[in-house]
C-alpha positions in Angstrom: 17.0 -26.2 5.6 16.8 -28.6 8.5 14.3 -31.5 8.3 11.3 -30.9 10.6 10.7 -33.5 13.3 7.4 -35.2 14.0 5.5 -33.3 16.6 7.4 -30.0 16.0 5.8 -26.8 14.8 6.6 -26.4 11.1 5.3 -22.9 10.7 2.3 -20.7 11.4 0.0 -18.4 9.5 -3.0 -16.2 9.7 -5.9 -16.1 7.2 -8.1 -12.9 7.2 -10.2 -10.9 4.8 -7.9 -7.8 4.9 -4.7 -9.7 4.5 -3.0 -6.7 2.9 -3.8 -4.4 5.8 -3.1 -7.0 8.5 0.3 -7.9 6.9 1.1 -4.2 6.9 0.0 -4.0 10.6 2.5 -6.7 11.6 5.2 -5.1 9.4 4.8 -1.9 11.3 4.2 -3.3 14.8 6.8 -6.0 14.9 9.2 -5.0 12.1 8.6 -8.0 9.9 9.5 -7.7 6.2 6.7 -8.8 3.9 7.1 -10.4 0.5 4.2 -11.1 -1.9 3.5 -14.7 -2.9 1.5 -15.2 -6.1 -1.6 -17.2 -5.5 -3.0 -16.9 -9.0 -5.1 -13.8 -9.1 -4.1 -12.3 -5.7 -1.1 -12.3 -3.4 -0.6 -13.8 0.1 2.3 -12.4 2.1 5.3 -14.2 3.5 6.5 -12.5 6.6 10.3 -12.5 7.2 12.8 -11.2 9.8 15.3 -8.5 8.8 17.8 -11.2 7.7 15.2 -12.6 5.3 14.3 -15.7 7.2 10.8 -17.0 6.8 8.7 -16.5 9.9 5.0 -16.8 9.0 2.4 -16.1 6.4 -0.6 -13.7 6.2 -3.1 -15.1 3.8 -6.3 -14.0 2.0 -9.5 -15.6 3.1 -10.3 -17.0 -0.3 -10.3 -20.3 -2.3 -9.1 -23.2 -0.1 -8.6 -20.8 2.8 -12.2 -19.4 2.7 -13.3 -21.4 5.7 -10.3 -20.9 7.9 -10.8 -19.1 11.2 -9.1 -15.7 11.7 -6.6 -17.1 14.2 -2.8 -17.6 14.1 -2.7 -21.3 13.2 0.3 -23.4 14.0 1.2 -26.3 11.7 2.5 -29.4 13.5 4.2 -32.2 11.6 2.7 -35.7 11.9 3.9 -38.9 10.5 0.6 -40.2 9.2 -2.1 -37.6 8.6 -5.0 -40.0 8.1 -4.1 -41.8 11.4 -3.9 -38.5 13.2 -7.2 -37.3 11.8 -8.9 -40.5 12.9 -7.4 -40.3 16.4 -8.5 -36.7 16.6 -12.2 -37.6 16.0 -11.9 -40.7 18.2 -10.8 -38.5 21.1 -13.6 -36.0 20.7 -12.0 -33.5 18.3 -13.2 -32.4 14.9 -11.6 -32.5 11.5 -12.5 -29.2 9.8 -12.8 -29.3 6.0 -10.9 -31.6 3.7 -7.3 -32.7 3.5 -5.4 -30.4 1.2 -2.1 -30.9 -0.8 0.9 -28.6 -0.9 3.2 -29.7 -3.6 3.7 -33.4 -4.4 4.4 -34.8 -1.0 2.8 -32.6 1.7 -0.8 -32.8 2.9 -2.4 -30.9 5.7 -5.7 -30.5 7.4 -7.3 -28.3 10.1 -8.5 -29.9 13.3 -10.3 -28.6 16.4 -9.5 -30.1 19.8 -12.3 -30.9 22.4 -11.7 -27.5 24.0 -12.3 -25.6 20.8 -8.7 -24.7 19.8 -7.6 -25.0 16.2 -4.4 -26.5 14.7 -3.2 -27.6 11.3 -1.7 -31.0 11.0 0.9 -31.4 8.2 3.0 -34.2 6.8 
């Protein structure tokens, strides 16, 4: 897999209460394939194209995702998450929730820009 560049969209996902029904909706409407992803007690869904390439995720509104808004969130790669979060607040945006870890090296956090739009920043 190609290394993601700073400032590029890494991926996107949706977090909703009815993640099973909504993932089925996108499977039927768009033709995405769906694959369960064990989250320890429930499954999120990885959405793929017909060739099996990862496209997005449809996640359950639970655990660390309980406070995420029900919008398609893009994840944009940043070089220094702490610096980007500080700059966000300095420029009138909001940091929503705490920084979270994915694996050993990846951290991410939800922000809201001054216009109210949401985005995930990820290392």
